[in-house]
C-alpha positions as a printed Julia matrix, in Angstrom:
190×3 Matrix{Float64}:
 67.78  -54.99  185.37
 65.44  -57.81  186.06
 64.92  -58.48  182.3
 68.82  -58.59  181.86
 69.16  -61.21  184.65
 66.28  -63.41  183.17
 67.73  -63.24  179.86
 71.21  -64.13  181.0
 69.76  -66.98  183.17
 67.99  -68.45  180.22
 71.06  -68.32  178.18
 73.18  -70.1   180.75
 71.46  -71.09  183.93
 74.54  -73.0   185.31
 76.64  -69.81  185.24
 74.17  -67.17  186.15
 71.98  -69.11  188.75
 69.55  -66.33  189.27
 66.44  -65.04  187.61
 66.56  -61.65  189.28
 69.33  -59.52  191.04
 69.67  -59.98  194.79
 67.37  -57.95  196.89
 68.32  -54.91  199.07
 67.93  -57.12  202.12
 70.23  -59.85  200.88
 72.84  -57.13  199.87
 72.78  -55.71  203.33
 73.03  -59.18  204.93
 76.03  -60.36  202.91
 78.05  -57.32  203.71
 77.16  -57.32  207.49
 79.63  -58.66  209.96
 82.49  -59.35  207.64
 84.77  -56.48  208.71
 84.51  -54.33  205.63
 85.28  -51.17  207.52
 88.7   -52.44  208.51
 89.54  -54.14  204.95
 92.32  -52.79  202.84
 91.64  -55.05  199.99
 88.14  -56.49  199.03
 87.31  -58.75  196.17
 83.75  -59.21  194.77
 83.13  -62.43  192.75
 80.27  -62.34  190.1
 79.1   -58.81  190.95
 76.57  -59.04  188.12
 74.94  -55.54  187.64
 76.2   -54.51  191.2
 73.52  -55.57  193.71
 76.16  -56.05  196.38
 78.7   -53.42  195.22
 76.76  -50.5   196.49
 76.65  -51.93  199.92
 80.35  -52.87  199.87
 81.2   -49.28  198.75
 79.18  -47.78  201.53
 81.12  -49.84  204.16
 84.68  -49.81  202.98
 87.26  -47.04  203.94
 88.41  -44.32  201.56
 91.78  -45.97  200.93
 90.41  -49.55  200.58
 90.59  -51.13  197.16
 87.7   -53.04  195.69
 88.45  -55.46  192.8
 85.36  -57.03  191.06
 85.69  -60.11  188.98
 82.94  -60.77  186.39
 83.06  -63.35  183.67
 79.73  -62.4   181.87
 80.29  -59.68  179.27
 76.69  -58.21  179.43
 76.81  -57.92  183.06
 80.35  -56.45  182.96
 79.16  -53.69  180.58
 76.26  -52.79  182.85
 78.47  -52.86  185.89
 81.03  -50.58  184.31
 78.32  -48.05  183.51
 76.96  -48.11  187.04
 80.23  -48.12  188.88
 82.99  -46.63  186.64
 85.19  -46.04  189.75
 85.47  -49.77  190.6
 88.21  -51.8   189.16
 86.29  -54.61  187.22
 88.31  -57.52  185.63
 86.52  -59.61  182.95
 87.85  -63.2   183.96
 87.28  -66.22  185.92
 87.39  -66.32  189.7
 89.72  -69.21  189.43
 92.33  -66.49  188.28
 91.91  -64.38  191.43
 95.38  -64.87  192.7
 96.87  -63.71  189.28
 94.42  -60.73  189.0
 95.32  -59.43  192.49
 98.98  -59.76  191.72
 98.56  -57.95  188.42
 96.9   -55.18  190.49
 99.82  -54.96  192.86
 97.78  -56.58  195.54
 98.92  -59.76  197.24
 95.85  -60.84  199.48
 92.34  -59.77  200.11
 90.9   -59.11  203.73
 87.49  -60.05  202.43
 85.87  -61.91  199.62
 82.18  -61.18  198.8
 80.74  -63.7   196.32
 77.66  -63.58  194.16
 78.31  -66.95  192.38
 75.85  -69.71  192.15
 78.11  -72.28  193.91
 75.36  -74.93  194.3
 75.05  -74.92  190.4
 78.66  -75.69  189.98
 80.11  -79.25  189.64
 82.34  -80.34  192.47
 85.48  -79.83  190.41
 84.67  -76.28  189.68
 83.68  -75.56  193.4
 87.13  -76.97  194.37
 88.97  -74.81  192.05
 87.06  -71.8   192.95
 87.51  -72.35  196.67
 91.29  -73.09  196.2
 91.44  -69.74  194.42
 89.71  -68.2   197.32
 91.84  -69.66  200.0
 94.98  -68.6   198.05
 93.92  -64.91  198.18
 92.65  -64.95  201.84
 95.22  -64.63  204.79
 94.49  -66.38  208.14
 91.62  -64.5   209.58
 90.46  -63.36  206.04
 86.63  -63.46  205.62
 84.5   -64.88  202.77
 80.83  -64.43  202.54
 78.51  -65.96  199.96
 74.77  -66.66  199.68
 72.66  -69.79  198.86
 69.1   -70.23  198.29
 66.82  -71.74  200.81
 65.88  -74.62  198.49
 69.67  -75.37  198.1
 69.68  -76.82  201.7
 67.72  -79.83  200.25
 69.73  -80.42  197.14
 72.88  -82.57  197.23
 75.05  -79.84  195.5
 73.95  -77.4   198.19
 74.86  -80.04  200.93
 78.12  -80.75  199.29
 79.12  -77.02  199.1
 78.34  -76.56  202.78
 80.54  -79.5   203.7
 83.28  -77.91  201.57
 83.13  -74.69  203.32
 83.29  -76.55  206.62
 86.5   -78.36  205.31
 88.13  -75.11  204.02
 87.35  -72.57  206.77
 88.16  -72.42  210.45
 84.67  -71.02  211.09
 81.33  -71.06  209.16
 78.25  -69.4   210.19
 74.72  -68.99  208.58
 72.62  -65.95  208.7
 68.83  -65.85  209.16
 66.8   -66.4   206.05
 66.23  -63.35  203.98
 62.64  -64.09  202.92
 62.26  -60.81  200.77
 64.57  -62.16  198.12
 63.66  -64.15  194.97
 64.12  -66.89  196.01
 64.59  -66.59  199.71
 68.25  -66.96  200.56
 70.71  -66.86  203.51
 74.36  -65.99  203.88
 77.45  -67.99  204.65
 80.08  -66.06  206.52
 83.52  -67.9   206.75
 86.72  -67.15  208.47
 90.1   -68.6   207.15
């Protein structure tokens, strides 16, 4: 899987944002303390080949619905082979509200994101955050990660400020050093 990530990163670094799949440690961190065991509907943004998906599936109840949204065709194919039981939609996260409606679902209790937010321009960040806010009810949870070096970049600081503007509460996890590169998780409550 590492070669697949590296190849896709080289093809389009602004859309992939990673040279390797997220580590098991980051996968456990992103799903902790977001209320997955109580969720009826969970949406995963940019699942790639499924690093977070296994952890999500291990924590959601048997009646919960997981909807994954992936725009990269190669990752989507690998994801479908690995998780045939998960509903995967090949589309942009910008269309999350329409995707949920087409699945007969109105809102998501939790959104877990594997997207490279700091690599996106401000307008795309705004559109994706607007889509996220439109699918989360009050009290809904949003979790995403950022790389440690992103704290020093203007785009990373801008994204953190946007989170603070959009959500009632934003917390930051400890750094997951055993990830390439080291990362941390933002946990946000609508």
